[in-house]
N, C-alpha and C positions, 0 to 999 in steps of 0.2 A: 845306728847313727841317724835315725829318722823318727818320725812320729809313729806311735804304735797304732796300727790300723789293720784292716783285713789282709793287705798284701804283706806287710812286714811281719805280722804274726804268722801268716802262712809260711813264709820263707824260713823263719826260725823254727817253727814247729816241724816242718819237713826236715830240716837239718838235724834236729834232735832225734827224730824217729829214725832217719837213715843212719846216724852215728851209732845208735844203739844196736843196729844190725851189722855194722861194718867195723867199728873200732873195737880193739881188745878191751876186756872188762876193766883193766887197770888204767886205762887212758881216760882222763877227764875231758870233758867238753869245756872250752873256755869261751865265754860270751862277753865281749866288750860292749858296754852300753854308754851312749851319749845321746840322750833322747829328751825331747820336751814333754814326753808323756803321750797320752792318747786314749783310745777307746778301752773302757774297763773290761768289756767282754773279751775282746781280743787279747788283752793283757792277761786276764785270768786263764785263758786258753794256754798261753805260754807257761804260766806258773804251774798249771796242772801237769803239763808234759815234763817240766823240769822236776817236779816232785815224784813222778812215777818213773823217771829215767833210771835204768840200771847203772848208768855211768854217772859219776859225780859231775855236777854242773858248777863250774867255777865262774863267778861273775867279777868283772872289772869295771869300775866306774871311772870314766874319763870325761872331763868337761862337766856336764850336768846330767844327773839322772832325776828327772822331774816327774811328779805325779805318778802315773802308771809305770813309768820307768823305774821309780823308786821301789814300787811293789815287786817288780820283776827282779831288780838287782838284789833286794834283800832275800829273795827266794833261793839264791845260790846256796850251794852246799855249805853247811857250817864249817868254818875254818878256811873256806875258799872264796870269801867275799872281800875283794881288794878295792880300795879307793886310792887313786893317785893323789899326790899331795895338793894339787890344785883343783880337784873335783869337788862338786857339791851335790847334795841330795836336796831336792825341793819337794815338800809335801804340802798338801792343802785338802780341804773338804772337796769331795768330788762334786761336779755340777753337771746338770743335764738341762738342755733346752727343750721346751715342748709346751703343749697346751692340749686342750680338749674339753669334753663335757665333764661335769662334776664327778660322775662315777668313774670316768677314766682317770681323772686326777687323783681320786682316792686310791684306786688300784696302783697307779704309778707311784704314789707316795709310799705305799706298803713295800713295793719292790725297792725303792730307793733306800728305805730304812734297812732292808735286808742287805743291800750292797754296802751301806755304811758299816753294818755289823761285821760283814765279811772282811772289809778292809781293816777294821780295828782288830779282829781276831788274827789276821795275817801278821800285822805288826807285833802283836803280843807274842805270837809263835816264833817270829824271826828276829827278836830283839831282847833286850833286858828290861823292857818297859812293861808297865802294867796298863790296864785299861784307862785309868785317869791320866796317866802320862801321855799315852797315845792321843787321847782326845784333846788334852790341854796343849801339848807341844807339837805333835805332828798334824793334827786335824783341826786346829783352831781356825777361826774365820779368815785369817790372813795367810798368804803364802809364807812358808817357813823355809828359809835357806839354811842348810846345816853343812858346815865344813867338815872335812874328814876327821879331825880330832874329836869334834863333838859327836859325830856319827859313831866313832869307835867307843866313846864313853857310853852311849846309849845301846851299844850292841847291834847297830844297824850294819856294821861292817866288821871284819875280823882283823884287818891290818891296813896300814897305809904304806904304799910303796909305788914306785914307778914300775910299770910292767916290764918284764924281761930283764930286770936288773938283779 
């Protein structure tokens, strides 16, 4: 329910690790997400732990799952990604502030291209979309707000329902 940063990533990663040692193997972990997004590195740290968890990680979108929050939400276990009826996914091209000397800018650009490719690959893996659709629909120049019904159509979520009903 906050920005994805070092602290919130640490809290969720610690929970996933501990749950894998404490919870029975048939008990899923449920992560409710309402986030404006945040740091790409902290977010992919969460995704990595979700993907290697021996426990299923169910994700529930409430409110807005924006930017890196959308990446984390879609990494939930297939069949276990729920959006509430009033929730939205917001996606956009990632951005980074910075500057430097020419050679630093060139190196930074190469890394930024790799991050973009990683985000595209992630959405291809966790949706019904191909590369062109991901770039044209999810990562176009403007922020893209996707309601639950549209997210279901694109395979970004698996069902629409209010939690615990």
